N, C-alpha and C positions, 0 to 999 in steps of 0.2 A: 727199680728201670735197671731191664739188662738189655749189652747189646747186642745187635740183631735181632729186635723184638721187635714186633707190631708192636707199635706203644700209639697210634691216634690214626685216628679216620676223617677225613678233611672230605667234603662234597664244595662244592661252588653252588650258587644259585641266582639268581637274578631276584628274590624277592628275603632279605633276610627278615621281614614280622610277617611274612604269609608262612614261610617254611613255621619258623619258631611257633603260631599259633597252631598249625597242623599236627608238628608232631608233640606237643607240649597235652593236645586236648585226645589225639586220638591214641599217644603212647606212653603218656605222662612223662614225658624229660624232662629235664629245666635246663634253666640256661643261664650265662653267666654272657654278659658282653663287653665288647672289646673296642669300641667306636662305631661307627655306623655301618662297618664296613667286614666286622669279624665278627662270629658268636658262639662261643664252645656249647656242648649241650653235654650233659650227665645223666645217670637212672637210664643205659643202653646196652648197658651188657661190657660196652668198650665207650675210652673216653674219643671225643672228636669234636668235630666243629662248624660251622656253615660261613665261605667265606665269600662276600660281594665281586659277581661279574658284571660285568657286561654286556658281555654278549654272549647268542641262544650257549647253553648247555654243551660241551660238545663228549670230550675224556671222563667222566663222572668224576666218579670218589678217586680222593689222595689217600695212598696206605701211606703213612710216614711212621718211619723205624727210626728208632734212639741208637745213636751210637756214641759211649763219652768223647769220643776224638773226632772230631771233626773231617779234623786234613788225613788223615789215616784213613778214617774209610775214605774217603773223596780219593784218596791214592791206590786204594786198595782197587776202588769199582770202576775209573778208567783205565787200568792195568789189568781189568779180567773182562775190556770192555762193554763196559758203559759209557753212556753217553753224556753227559752231563748239561742241562736245559736251564739252570739259572745256580750262578756261583751262590759262593756260599755267602747266606745278608741275616741281618737281626730284626725278629720281630719281639715283642713282648714277651716276656719269658726263657727267650734263646735265642740261636740259632739255626738255620740252615741249608741244605743242600736239596737241589734236587736231580734226574734220571731217570733217564730209559734205558731200562732191561736189553739187552738181546734179541729181546722175542717183543721188543716196542712201549713197553709196559710203564709208562711213570710214574714213580715216585721218590718219595722221598727223605732223610736221612735229617734229623736233630739233637740238639745236646743245651746245656743251658750252656747260658753263656758268662763265661770267667769273669767278666768284668763286673757282670749284676752277682755274680753272686757272695760276693765278696769284700 
């Protein structure tokens, strides 16, 4: 993994079983379940996942960047005019935060959780 590269794409979905069936049958993607509200996909050309949402899908795809030092890159995002929409939080496999760029696009940055890797 390289700092500042697009590493993962996340889609919101109202129905995880339906999107799994659609993408596996239509495009041959395979899946790994992480509980009832998240599933990752492989065999698509890029890794990504589907996150369960309750309301209508509005912003669509979430592009997830990688950076080894979340605190450092969060400070840089803020200093350069990015707006933090969700502070650093843990998830199975790492930590991440969300931000909006000056053009209004929402992205996320993730890193391994140092407490889980060691």
